[in-house]
N, C-alpha and C positions, 0 to 999 in steps of 0.2 A: 708518879714518875718525875722526880726531882732531878734538876741538873746538877752537875759538879760532883762532889764526893758522895752525895746521898741519891745518886742515879739509881733507879730500880734495877735489880739485877737482870731483868728481862729486857731492859735497854730499848734501843731504837735502831731501826733499819731505814735506810734511805734507797729509794729506787729511781734510777735515771734511765729513761727510754731514749735511745739515740736512734735516729734515722738520717743518715748522710749528713751528720755535723759532728764529726768526731772531735776536732778541735775544741768546740763548744763543751761536748761532754766531758773532755779531759780537764778543762779549765773549771767546770762545775765540781768535779771530784776533788780537785786541788783546794777549791774554796771550802768544801765541806771537811778538810782535814783538820781545820782549826777546831771544829766542834768535838774532836776526840777527847779534848781535855774535860769536857763537860759530860761526855757519854764514852766512857772507856771501852765499853763493849759494842760501840758503834760498828754496824755492818753496812756495806754499800752493795747493791747489785747494779751493776752497768749492763743494761740490755741493749743489744743491737737488733733491731726489728728487721732484719733481712735486707740491709742496705744495699748488699751486692757491689759495694764500690770500694772495699778494703777497710771500711770503718772499724768492723769487728777486730780486724788484725791490729789496727792503729791503737785502738783502746786497749787490747790485751798488752801490746808493746809498751804502752805508757805506764800500765799497771806494774810491769816488770821492772821498767826502768827507774821507777820512783819508789820501788820496794813497797808498794801498796797490797801486796798479796795477802797479807794477814788480815786486812780488813775489806778489801774490795774484790768481788767475785764478778768475773765477766760472765754473761749469758747471751751468746749469740744464738739467734733464732734464724731458722731456715726460710721463713716467710715473714713478709710484711703484713702482719695480721692486725695492725691498728694500735691505738693507745691502750684500750681497754683489754685487749688480748695479751699485749706485752707485760703490762702491770700484773695481770693475773698470773702470768707464767713465773714472774719473779717472786710473787707472794707464795706460789706453790713451792718453788724452790726453798724459800725461808722455812715453809711448813715441813718440808721434807728433811730439813737439817734437825728437826726436832727441838729447835730453840727459837720458837716465834717471839719476837719482841712485843712489848706491850703497845708500843705505836709504831707506825710505818709512815714515813714521809715520801711524798712523791715530788721530785724536783725535776722540772724540764731541763734538757741539756743547755737550752739559750738561757737559762736563769742561774744567777750566782747568789747564794745567801751571803748576806752581809754578816759580820761577827755578831753572834748573840740571837740570830733569826731562829734557828732550831730550838735554842734554849727558851726563847719567847713563846713559842708554839707548844712546847712541852709543859711549860709553866701553866698555860691556860688549861690544858687537860688536867693538870694536877688539881687546880683550884675549881674546876667545873666537872664534877664526875659524871654529868650528864651529856657532856660534850662528846659527840661521835666524830667530829671533824673540826679542824681549826685551820683557816687559811691565812697566809702572809699577805703583806702589803707589797704588790709589785711596783717597782720604781724604774725610772730612766736611770742612766749612769749618773746624772747630775742631781739625782734625788727627787725629780719631779714624779709624783704619784700617777699609777696607771690604774684603771678600773680592775678591781680584784674580787668584789663582792657584789652579788646580783639578786634581783627578784626573779621568780620563775616565770618562764614564758606563759603567756595566756592568749586566749582568743582575741580579746580587746587589745592586748599588746601587739599582736600580729596586724591588726587593722591599722593601728597607729604606726607600726613599723613601715607598713606599705605606703601610707599616706605621707610620712614625713613632714607633717604639718602640725605646728605648735597649737594652732587653735583646736584642731581635732583632739589633741591630747588633753587640752584643758577641758573641753565639753565632756569627754569621756572620763575625766579624772584619772587618767592613766599616769602613774608616777614614773619616773626615769627608771630604766632597767638597772643602772649602776647604782651602787650604794656606796657613799663616801662617809668616813667617820675618822675622828682623831683619837678614838679610844676603842677598846675591844667591845663588840657588840655582837649579839646574835642575829644571824641573817639567814635568808632562805638557802643560798648556795655560794660557794666560793670557787675561785678558778682552781683547775687541777694542776696549773703550772707550778705551785708552791703550796701543798696542802699536807697536813699531818692527820692520819687517820688512826682512831683508836681500834687495836685489833679485836677487842671484844665486840665492838659494834659491827665489824665485818663479819665476825663469827655468827652473829645473829641475823644480819641482813643479806649475807652473800657478798661476793666481790663484784667487780664492774660487770655489766652486761655486755658481752662481747658479740651481741648482734649490731652494735655500733662499730663502725670502722674508725671514724674520728669525728669529734665534736658532740656534744650533748651527753656524752657518756658519764662526765662527773655530774652534770645536772640531775641525771637520772638516779645515779648513786645516792646523791644527797636528798633527792625526793624520797627515796626509800628509807634512808637513815631517819629522816624526820617523821615519816609515816610509822616507823617502828618506835618513836619515842625519843630519839636521840636529837640533841641540838647540834646546829652547825654555827661556828663562831668566825669572825673576822678579827684578826689581831694585827692592828697597825704597827705595834712595837716590833713585829718581826718583818723585816724588810729584806727583799730580795730584788736584786738588780735583774731586769728582763730585757733580752734583746728583741722580744716581740715577734713570734711567729717565724723564727729563722728557717724552720723546715718546711712550712706550708706557705707562709707569706700571704695568707687570705684575710687576716685580721688587722685592724688598726690597733696598735699597742696601747694607744692612749684611752681608747673607748671600749675595746674588747669587741667592736662590732666589725662586720664585713667590710672589706676594702671595696673601692669602685670597681675593680677589675671583676671579671665574671668568676663566680664561685664554682668550686668542683661539684660534680654530681653528689659525691658522698655527703656533702654538706646537707643537701636537700633530703637525702634519704634518711640521714641521722635526725633531722628536724622532723620528719614525717614519723619515724620510729618513736621519737620522744613523746609526741602528742598522743600516739596510739597507745603507748604503755601506760601513759599518765591519766588518759580520760576514754580510751577506747577509740574504735575506729571513726565513730562520729566526731570526736574531738579532733582528730587528725584532719578529716574532711573539712570541718568548720574552720580550723586554722588556716588551711589553705584558701578557702573561699574568702576569708576575712582579709587576708593579705592581698589577695587579687582585687578585692573591692577597694582596699586603700590604695593600692597602686594605680587604680583608675583615677582616683582624686590627684595623686601626684602627677600623672600624665596630662590631666587638665591644667594643672598649674604650669607644667612644662611648656605647653602650648603659648601661654602668655609670657613666660620667662624662660626662653631657650637656654640660658646659662645655669639654670637651676640644677644643683647637684642632686642625683637620684640613688645613691647608693650603689650596690652591686649591679654590675651590667646584666642585662636579660634576666634579672632576678624573678620578674613576674611570670615570664614564660617558662623558665627552668623549674620554678616551683610548681607550675601546674603540670608540667612534664614528668618530673621526678617526685615531687615532695608532697603531694596532697592526697592522693588515693592509696590508702594503706594496703600492703600485701598481707598474705595470711600469716607470714612469719612475724609481722610488725606487732601483733597483739600478743606474741609468746615471749615470755621473759627468757633470757639466756644468762643469767648470772649464776656461775658456779658456786658451790659453797666453799668456805675457807678449808683448805686441806692440801695435801701433797700431790693430788692428781693433777697432772698436766695435760692439756689438750693438744692434738696434733695440728688443729686448724680452728679458726674462729667460726662462730656461728653465722656471722654475716655472709660467709662463702657458701652456705648451704643453699640448695635450690628451695624455692617456695615463693 
């Protein structure tokens, strides 16, 4: 799938999932317009995830006003089913058209690809036939890098995340969660804010698991890609300006880690589901206990240093309330196959 005149006839599609940030979504589409020279058959699906605030109408009006109808398709959804559900609906729409592209890029509405970013990701898929996904380098407006590639969550890592103590990390030899590089490298997983997926890999592994509402869904997808033998790459040459959680505002754009404010319940539920799917019920329980034990170390330090920063507010209490004891549905995968079938509602809304 080479850029420019040699672009594969099956081409590239880009999916943008909006939730109450229509101005950012429109700016993202405008930035992608430049890539049409490299990808003449480029298609964009602009999804609105049940915003209910006029976002869908504003995006549709912008498509008409800018005469983007030939290459941008609006997809208003009646429900806010989350990131996984919305992307799956867009991919199903592409499949229903009978012209699935060779690659599908996901770009957050609060992200804006710099010139050449999509081309750089496509070039990596060209030269690495075993790559199932390639992620871009997220940057601030001034070019400073943000965390974009990561190691998988682990039980030891959860203990260290709770303790927030460098000595504990050194003793347990737990490397930093974020991975930084100045050249293309293979990594465990990359951010879903700007990633290009090989359609054939999705055909073999299934789409996003829509049992996740938000967060950990791309981590789970790339875990499944790697388990199926596909590689995941980080390509710093593909740079994407990122506003950093404009819709949810719960992550620090520099580190990718939760902010100091209290995290929403769905973050803990997604955390629990990820560990349950990756390692079973016991893994989810152990991860919760590990974090709580680490948090006890941090609280002891806090007594000695009251000004100590402690990460997300009430995280220990909330994790034990929502995020450590798996429900029956947490161990049941809910990743639909690649195809034109669209679901009426996400799996996370099912009772269980």
